[in-house]
C-alpha positions in Angstrom: 5.1 -21.3 -18.6 4.1 -18.0 -20.4 2.6 -15.0 -18.7 -1.1 -14.3 -19.4 -2.2 -10.7 -20.1 -3.5 -10.4 -16.5 0.0 -11.3 -15.1 1.6 -8.7 -17.4 -0.9 -6.1 -16.4 -0.5 -6.8 -12.7 3.3 -6.8 -12.9 3.2 -3.7 -15.1 1.1 -1.8 -12.6 3.4 -2.9 -9.7 6.5 -1.9 -11.7 5.0 1.5 -12.7 3.9 2.1 -9.1 7.4 1.3 -7.8 9.1 3.5 -10.4 6.9 6.4 -9.5 7.6 5.9 -5.8 11.3 5.6 -6.5 11.3 8.8 -8.5 9.4 10.6 -5.8 11.8 9.5 -3.1 14.8 10.4 -5.3 13.4 13.9 -5.9 12.9 14.3 -2.2 16.3 13.0 -1.2 18.2 15.1 -3.8 16.1 18.3 -3.2 15.2 18.6 -6.9 11.6 19.2 -6.1 12.2 22.6 -4.5 14.4 24.3 -7.1 17.6 22.3 -6.3 17.9 23.3 -2.7 18.8 20.4 -0.4 16.9 21.9 2.6 13.6 20.4 1.4 11.8 23.6 2.2 8.0 23.3 1.8 7.9 19.7 2.9 5.9 19.2 6.1 7.2 17.1 8.9 4.5 14.6 8.2 5.6 14.3 4.5 9.2 13.7 5.7 8.1 11.0 8.2 6.0 9.2 5.5 9.0 9.2 3.0 11.3 7.9 5.8 8.8 5.2 6.6 8.4 4.2 2.9 12.1 3.9 2.6 12.4 1.3 5.4 12.6 -2.4 4.6 9.7 -4.7 5.5 10.1 -6.8 8.7 9.6 -10.5 8.2 6.2 -11.9 8.9 5.9 -13.9 12.1 3.7 -17.0 12.7 1.3 -15.0 14.9 0.9 -12.4 12.1 -1.0 -15.0 10.0 -3.6 -15.2 12.8 -4.4 -11.5 12.5 -8.0 -10.5 11.8 -8.6 -10.5 8.0 -5.1 -11.8 7.1 -6.4 -15.0 5.5 -9.2 -13.2 3.7 -6.8 -10.6 2.3 -4.3 -13.3 1.3 -7.1 -15.0 -0.6 -8.1 -11.7 -2.3 -4.5 -11.2 -3.4 -4.2 -14.6 -4.9 -7.7 -14.5 -6.6 -7.2 -10.8 -7.7 -10.5 -9.8 -6.0 -11.6 -6.3 -5.2 -12.2 -5.8 -1.5 -14.6 -3.4 0.2 -13.2 -1.9 3.4 -14.5 0.2 6.2 -11.3 1.8 7.5 -10.7 3.8 10.7 -8.2 6.4 9.6 -7.0 9.6 11.3 -10.0 11.5 9.9 -12.6 8.9 10.8 -14.2 6.0 9.1 -13.7 5.8 5.3 -15.2 3.4 2.8 -12.9 2.1 0.2 -12.8 -0.4 -2.7 -9.3 -1.7 -3.2 -7.4 -4.2 -5.2 -5.0 -5.8 -2.7 -1.4 -6.3 -3.7 0.6 -7.5 -0.7 0.6 -7.9 3.1 3.7 -6.8 5.1 4.8 -6.0 8.6 6.6 -2.9 9.9 7.3 -3.1 13.6 4.3 -4.4 15.4 1.8 -3.6 12.7 0.6 -5.6 9.7 -0.3 -3.6 6.6 -2.1 -4.1 3.4 -0.7 -2.4 0.3 -3.5 -2.0 -2.2 -4.6 0.0 -5.2 -7.4 2.2 -4.0 -10.1 2.6 -6.6 -11.5 5.8 -4.9 -8.1 7.6 -4.8 -6.8 6.0 -8.0 -3.4 5.3 -6.4 -1.6 2.8 -4.1 -2.3 3.1 -0.4 -1.3 1.2 2.7 -3.9 0.2 5.3 -3.1 -1.1 8.9 -5.0 -4.3 9.4 -5.9 -3.4 13.0 -7.8 -0.3 11.6 -9.9 -2.3 9.2 -13.4 -2.4 10.8 -15.2 -4.4 8.1 -14.1 -6.2 5.1 -16.0 -7.9 2.2 -14.6 -9.6 -0.9 -16.4 -8.6 -4.0 -17.3 -11.2 -6.6 -15.2 -11.2 -9.8 -16.8 -9.5 -12.7 
């Protein structure tokens, strides 16, 4: 019935992450981040595209999404609160990450993992089709 300390910490991190993201989006949309101007000068087109993407609602998962490579392993890692080692093919090449997975979601035709990246010390999103290798780490 009650929440354990782990549940409070996980929910607290999720809430803090969402608050920070909401404040960031609000600053961008109101123009407060650039001296009150509403023109958003100084924001790159890529930054604007990322914020627009983050503001979109998730698409519902489809039955075939559950058959995606690594979907079941990541679902298990989310439930078991396991750290995952990833080799990820991003725009700048292959990166090696240790992440704490939070959720799986779909936008358009792609499935994404939202996870806390231990290397970057912040939440990141990873496309499942760009994950080249995945290994669940044992709980410590």
